N, C-alpha and C positions, 0 to 999 in steps of 0.2 A: 457440539462438535466445532472443532477448531478449524476454521476457514483460512486458508492462506490465500495471497494473491495468486499463487501458482494454481490453486485449484478452481479459484474464480475465472481466471483465464481460459483454463481448458474447458471449463464449462461453457463460457461464452463463444468458443469455437465449435461447439457441438453442431450447430445448424450448417457450418460449412466454412470455406476459407474467408479470411478477411485480412485486410492489411492492418497496420498498427492504428492509422486513422479511423478506419472502419470499426476496428475493435473498441476505440475510445468512444465512438458515438453508440455503439452497441451497449457498452457499459453505462454511459449515462441513461440510456433509455429502458435498461432492464435492472441490472444489479445495482446501478447507481442509486437506487433509493435506499439502500442498505449498506452498501460498500463503496467507499470513497478511494478513488486512485487516480492520481494525476497521469497525464499522457507520458511523461517521462518515466514513471514507475512501470507503466505498462510496456513501453519500449524495452526497458531493462529485463522485465520479466521475460518478454518474447526471445530475447536473446539467450537467456539461461535456459527457457524451455527447449529452444532450438539446439543449443550445445548439449543438452542432455537427452536429446532425441524423441522428446515428447511431442514435438510438433517439426513440421517441415516447412520451410520458406523457400520461395522461389520468386524470381523477378518477373514482373508483367510489364512489357514494353508498351508505351501509350504514345500516341502521336500528339503533338501540340501541349503535352503535359510531362512532367518528370515520370520516369519509370517508377513503379511502386514494387514493394515487396508485399506478398501475401502468405500467409500461414494457414496450415490446416493440421488436425491431429493426426498423429501416427497411431499405429496399433499399440505401441507403447504408451502413448498419452491416453488412449481410450482405456488402456488396462490400470494406468495409475488413476484415472477419474473413477472407474469402476471400483477399485479397491478402496477409495476414499468415501465412495458412497456406502460401502459394506461396513465402515467403522461405526460403531455405536454413537449416536447423538449425545452431546452433553447438554444438561439442562442450562438455559441461559436465563438471565433475569435483565429485562430491558426496562429502563425508566426513561421514556421519551415522551415529551409533551405532544409532539405530532401524533403519536400513536393513540393518545388519550383523545385528541380531537377528532381523529378519524372514527374511533369508536363512538364518540358522541355523535357526530354527523351521521354515521350509520343507523344509529337508533333513531 
């Protein structure tokens, strides 16, 4: 199955709202093991998703720190992600030394 950054960001927002900074941390801790995206790529994708109505952003005012913009999925975003998950998966062939090492350590 073809994974786009768009779908990866939508999936990362499933647990709830997050700022771009929070999303970058979430990415590194979860999908970062198999999906690489720079913070700049994430911020650009957040802007596109917001423009497309798939996420909604709002500003959270903070004292002693700059205000931050947080994003959450809209109904349209959840529908987009649901449609994506219904698409048949494509067979993939991964040749990765790390995966071989994980298998070896597991045994």
